Structures are given as C-alpha cells and as structure tokens.
N, C-alpha and C positions, 0 to 999 in steps of 0.2 A: 572674774578676778576671784569671785567668792570660790566658784567650781575650781579654780586651780589649787587653791589655799584647801577645801575639802576634802580633794583627791590625795592630799599630803598632809592631812591633819597629825598635828603632833609633831612635823619634822620642818624645821627653818627651811624656806623658799627662797634661794636667792634671788634679788631683783632682777637680773639677768633671766632669769628663767620665766617671771613673772609676766615679762614686757614681751616676750617671744611667745609664751602662751596665750596673752590673750590681744598682742597686736602683729604677732608673728614678726617681729624687727628684732635686731641685735642692739643690745644695750648701748653699745658705744656707736651705732649709726642713729640712736634716737636719745640724745642727750635730753630732751624735751619731754619725753615719758618719763626717763629717771626723775628729773626734775617734780615731775608733776604728779608722782607716786605717792609722797606722803601724804599729799591733801586727800586724793582718793582714798588712802587707808584710814585716814581720821575719818572721812564719812560713812565708810563701810564699818568701821570700829565702833561708831555711834550709834549705827543701825542694827548690827550686832547685839549691842549691849541694850539699846529696847526690847529688840527680840527675846533676849534671854531672860528680862526682869518679867518677862509675862507668860513665859514656859514653868510650870510647876516643875520643882525639883530639879532645875537647872545647876549643872556641877559646876560653871565657872561664874563669877559674878562679873555682870556688868563689861567694862572697858577692859579686862583683864581675857577677854575671851580671844583677844588678836592682839600679837605682840611684836615688838620692832626687836628683833636681835641681830646685832652687827647690821650688815648690807643684806639681810635676809627679815621675812616676816613669818610669825608663826602660828596657825590658828588650834587653839586649844580646845579640842573637840572631844568627845568619847568616839570612837571608832564604832561602838556597838550601836551607835543613834545613825549612823552614816550607811544608808541602803546599798550606797556603790560597794563599800568596804564589806559589808555582813556578804552582799551578794557575791563577791569575788571568792571570801574567805570560804562559803558553803560550798561554791563549786570545786575549790582546792579541796576541802573535806571530802566530798562527794568520788573525787578521782581516787584520792587513796582508798574511800572505803571497798571501789570497785576494784582496785590492786589487792587489797587484802581478802577479796572476795566476800565482800558484805554486802549483797545486792540491794536486800530490804533498806538497809541505812543509806546506801546511795540514792536508793529511789526518793527515800523521805528528806534527804538534803537537796536534793535537785526541784521537787517540788516546793519545797520553802523558798527555794533561791528563788526560782520561776514566779512563786505569788509576791514577791518583793516589788514586781513591776505594776503602778497603775498607771502608764501610758504607753501607748506604743513605742515612744522614742525616748531614751534618755537624753536630757539637759535639750529638751526641744526648744530652736530658739535661742540659745545661748550662742552668741558670734565669738570669732576668736579660733586659732589651729586647735589649741588644744581642748576645744570642747569640741570641736569637728572630729580631733583624732580620737577621743574618749567617746563621743557618740557611735563612731563607728566601731570602737574597739568593744564596748558595751553590746552594742547589736550583735556582733560576731559570737562574744560567748553567750549571749541568750540563746543564739539557734544551736550551739554546740550542746548547751545545756538540754534544749528541747530534743535535739537528735539523740541525746546519752540516755536522754527518759524515754525515749522510744522503743531504743536499743533494751532498757531494762525493762519495760513494759511485756516486750515479747519475751524475756529470757524468764519472767517471773510467772508467766501466762496471764496477766492480768488485761483488761479490757485497754485498747488505746485511747489513751490520754487527749480529750477532744482539744485541737490545738487549731488556731486561725490558719488559713489559706497561708501556707508556706511562701517564701521571696523565692522568684525564680532560680535563684544563685543556690538554693539550698535543696529543689525539689530532688536534683540525682543522689544526695547525700542520703536523704529520707528513703528513697524509694530502695537504694541500696541496703539500707537497716534492715527494711522489711522483705528484701529477695532473700538475703541472706540468713533470715528467720524462718523462711518457706513460705512468706507471704507473697507471692510471685503475682497473685491476681491484684492484690491490693497496691502493690508496686506499679505494675502496668497501668491501675486506675491513677495514680497518681502521675504518671507519666503519659497519661492520653493527652492533655492539649497541648504537649511539647512540641514546638518549632521543628520541621525538618532541617535534617543535616547537622544537629547540636549535638550536645553528649548525651541529652535528656532522651532523644531519638535513637542515637546508638547504643543505649541500654537496653530502651525498650524492644530493640532489635535483637540484642545478646539474649533476652528473658523471653525470646519467644521462640528463641532457637532449640535444638536438643542439648540435652546434657549440659545445662549451663554452669559453668563454672566462674563464680565471681572473686577468687581469691587473689587475681593479678589485678582487678579492677581499682584504679587509683583516684578518685575523684578530687584530687588536692585544689586544682586551680578553680572548680565550682566550689567547694568549699571552703576556701580563701576569703572572705569579703572584704572587699577594698579598704584601703585605710589611706586617712590623712597622711602624707609622704612629711616626714621631716625634713632638713637641710644639714646635714651633718657639716662639719667642719674640722676636720680631723688632721690637715696638712701639719707635720713637724714645724715647730718657730724656723724661719726662714734664715740663711747662714749670714752673719751678720759682716763678714767680711768678704765678701762671695767677690771675686775677682776675675778679671779678663773672660773668656769663653764665649764672646761675642758671635764669634760664627756657629759655634755649636748651638748656641740659644737660638739662633736664625734658623737653620737646619731644621731643629726641633720643633720649632711654632710652624714651618712652612710645612713640615711632614703631618703633623696633626691638624691642618688646615687642608689637605689634600683631599680629592675623592680616594674611597677604598675604606681598609681598613684605617679606623682612629686611634692607632695604636703603636708604641715608639719603647722601643729596648734602648736602654744607655747602658754601654759596656764598654771596658777596658779593664788593666790589671789592677790588683788593690792598690789602693794610694794614691790612685789617679784623681780621686773626688768624684766618681759614677753619682753617690747619694748624694751628695753636695749640688752638682749640675740637676739632678731629679728633681730636688727639693726647691731648688732658686726657681728652676722653670716653673714649676707647679703653682708657686705663689705669683709668677708673673702670669700663668695661664688662668689664674682663679675667677679673676673678674668675668672671665669668656664663659664661667663654668655656676651662675648664679644658683644652679638649687641643689650645691654641696659640690664637697671632696672627700672624699673617702680614702685611708690609709692602712697599708698593712706591712708589717716586717714579716717577710717569707722565712726567713731564716739563712738563707746564702748558702748553707750545706745540705746534703741530702741527709735524710730524705725532705728537711723542711716542713715548713707547717703544713697543716692539712686543708685543702680548699675547703672541704665542706664546712669546718670551724671558722676558716674566714667570710665564707659567704654568710653563715649565722651570725656573726659579730655585723657583717654590713646590713644585713636584713632587719637585724635589731636596731641599729643607728639610724636605719631609714623611717622608723617608727612603728616595728611590727613588734608585739608584745609576746614576751619569753614563750607562751604559754602556745602561740600560732607560729612558731617557727618547725618548720617540717623537719623530719631527720634525716632525709637522704639527700643527696648532690644534686640529682637530676632537680627534685620538686625544689631546693632551695634556688637554684639555678633560674627554675621558670618563675619562681615568688621575685627575684631579684631583678628580673627583666621587667617584668608586670611593674616593677614599683620606679624603675627608670623610665619605663614609657614617655615617650613627651617630654623628657627633662635634659636638661644640661648638667651633668655631673662628670667631674676629674676623679678619677681613680688613679692612686700613685701607690705601686706594688715594688719594696724594697727588697733586695736579696734573693730575687726568683734563681730557683733551682736548675728547672727546665719548662717547657713550652706547656706540657702536660699539667701542671702547677696553675700556671699562669691563664689558658685559655677559659676555664669555668669563671672567672673573676672577669672577665671583660667585657664592658656595656655593649652593645649593637645598636644604641640611638646614634643617629647622625649627629646629634648636638652633644653629644658626651664622648669621652677621652681616656685613654689609659697611658698613664706612663710606668714603665718595668725598668729596673735596674737587675743586671745579670753579671757573671764573669764571662759569659760567651754569648754569642748572638743566638737571638731564639728564633724559630722559624716563623714568616708571618709577621705584620707589620714592618715599620722600618728599623734599620739599628744606626743609632747614632756612636760612634766611637772616642771614648776620652784617652786622648795622650797625656804626653806631657807639659805642664805652662811653658810658653816662651819667654825667654829670659826677662822682656819688658815685664811680663804679667808676673812672674816670681820676686820680682823687686818690685811691682805695685804690693802685692800680697804682704811682703816683709814692712814694707809703707805703711800699710794698714795695720796693722798689728802693732810695730812698733814707735810708730810715731814718724814724720817726712825728715823730724829735727836730728834723730838717731840715725839717717840713714844719712843723711846728708852731711854730716860728719866723718862717716868711713862708705863713702860709694863703691869702692873698690872691695872694701872686705863684705858690704852686703853683696854684692856679685859675685863673688867667689864663694860666700855662704849658700847663694842661691843654686851656683853649680853644682858645690859640695852634695846638695840634695836632691839632684839630677830634675831641679824644677819639676818637683813632686809635691802635691798639696799638702799631705799628709805630713811629710817631711819637714817642708816648710813652716808646718803650723807647729809642731813640735820641736824644731828649734827656736822658732819668735817667743813661744812660751817657757823656753828655757831661758831666754835672756828678758821676758818680760820680768822674770822671777828675780834676776838680778842686774836690777837698773846701774849697778856701778861699773858692769862689765863692759869693754867695749868688744863689738861685733868681733873683732878679731881674735879675744878672747875663746870664742866657741870654736872657730877654725884651729885654735893651740890644742884646744882639749875638746875634743868632739865627744867624749864619752860622757862627760861631765852633767 
C-alpha cells in the first residue's frame, strides 16, 4: 500500500485504485477490502508518524503525513526524497539533454540516475499487481538508461562504463549500439554465447557479413521488457432500455464462439441500432473475457481514427508506460499482441470506416474476440445485419421509455406511433423523449404534431 501511495505522492489516490493495485480486485467486487481499508491506513499512518519523528529535518509532522481526502488517500511526501520519482525525472532530463545536443549533461544525468539503485530489483518482495507492474517498468527504464549511457560513452569517446552482465533480453540492443558505433568486435563478443536461431544469433551473422548496414534493424521485441498487463474495463455504459434483438444477440454470440476468426461486424443503416446492439452484446459477453475489455470510437466517416493512435491508447490501457509506447504501427501491433498473449480480452470498435482500419486492432488469441460496427459489411469475420425492430419490439421500447400505464391508455396510438417511426430505435427513442418531456400530452398528440 505504501508503494502505491509513494508512486503518487502529493496526489489523492482513490480507494478503488489502491484496492486494485494492492490486491488486484475491483472495489465493487471486494467490499470487504473497502471496509477494512481505513483500519489498515490507520496502522500505516501510525507507522509513518513514528518513522517521520525519527528522521531529522522531516517536513511533515506525525500523523499529517497520510491524509484522508474524500474517497481517497494522499501521502504528503517531498518528491525529492523519493528515489523512484527522482530517477524518472533524471531520465526525462537526460532525454531532453540529448535532444538539445548536450551529451555531457545527458551522460551525467544518466550516471546520477543509475547511481540511485542500491539493489538489483526495485520493490523486491513487495506483493500486488501495482508493485509487479512498477518493478517491471523500473527495470525496463533502468536498462534503457544503461543503453543510453553506453551510446554516450561511445559518442564522447569515454571508456565503456563497467556494467553487470546484461539480461538476455537486452543483449541485442547493447550489441547493436556497439556495432553502430563501429565497435563490431565488442558487439560480437557480447553475442558470442547467444543461442542459435534467435535474434541475437541473426544479428551476429549480420555483423560477420560484408558491408553490414544496420539502419533497418529494429530490435523492438527484444528491447521491450515484459510488463504486468492491467485489466482495462472501457466499455461504454450498457443501454438501459435495450429491447428485443434476441435473434441477433444469439447469432452474434454463436459467431464469436465458433472456430476461426473471432470477430463480428455489426452493420445496418443509420438509426437502426448498430452501436446499441454491439454495446449490449459486449456487456453480455464481458464475463467470458475476464482479462478486460477495450473500446475505441473509430470515427464512422473517412478517414476515421488512425489505427496507430488507437493501438497506442490500447497498449497504454494494458499497462505500458508512455515512454515505452513504440511510434510505428508495426511495432505497436507486435507489442499489442504480446500483451494479449494467453489472455481473454474483448475489443469493441465503434464506427469502423474500412477493413484496413480494423485489422491492426483485432486480437489473435483464441480466447479473445472483437466486435466492430460499420455502415457496410467488412471482409473477414462474421457479419450481423441490423434491420428495423419488429412491431412488438417497437411497442416494448416505447413501454420501457414511457411506462406501461401510459401505453395501456392508448394502445392504438402507441402502435401508430411505432409505425410512424418505421420501427427504428433512434426514431422511437426520440419520440419517447419528447413525450417524456410533455407528461400531459397523450401519445396521439405527437401523431397530430409530428414536428413538435
């Protein structure tokens, strides 16, 4: 719990975020955690108060170090005293210095940042999904800092900084940095013990070949350290008055359960309820996808949302830090599929323009699935076409919106109104909203004044 608060020092951390970070549970599914949290915070506050009173120059007194703010808790701590915060700030400053052509300053900042580590692993032994995610994130940032300093050693003509043996996943980026600086022999020495058939062996073979050009070598998959994948829950709220469509819902569920591509396009004319059907179906399917649900609005009209921007938002929602999000569509797609490996995730894509926009966003795991809405069928997957509601469904929708009593007084007018709306959900909801705003009006009044 202290790790979660320290990482967000000075900011109120909602109770739900604390519960998810410490126990990996949704707050509404773990009411016992929420009830027990104040007692745990009380013990933590006492421990922090005791620790603070023993530290010379403490800036916050006793029990004031941990505050209860509404439905959140805030740790009052000076960020300058938190190694994690200073480490990340120094890395950001080093990146800016390199961008501003200040290699000496960048090298000094990276050296200071790496010097803050007093143990091989951050948050060693701290349990919970937040600590696991942060542990992996910090390990990745540490390795990135080592690689950046290695490149600066080469650029500035300095002796290579002594480092412990690199992790297997970082051998290729380190060797690549050496090779691009003209230190091919050192790069080959680093790759000497690599297993045959892997990326390291392929790079070694490339370096031994004639006229080696490494400009097109992109070791993103090797450089990206595995991270604790978060569970995103991005579905829009379910449609409260969703009515009928039982046959379409059954068809949709069966298509996503069948072998082959597990994605469905919901199509049909405007106003017929494509998005409502897809959202309602996604909520029904969510329990079968416990690792999360992703959602994106693709725009609905050309050119629509950029798939790379959508993928970048998806990988951030899955737990990747902003600095580790790759810039290109190909690398984003590779990372996205790695994050979904072995997981059951549902992806909802609303307003697709064409298949080229949708394909990069589709999961490939057997347990995952995707739902897309589009104005026309998209090649690949299964297509569910939404048409008009049946007369009974139209009456049921009006009944849910207006109340059964109001329809019982004017059944003929209700049927006439549904027919006048061509049994289209959007038109029916618009008519119902006008009547709800005029409770004294009979249903027949709307038929007499259709533009009111």
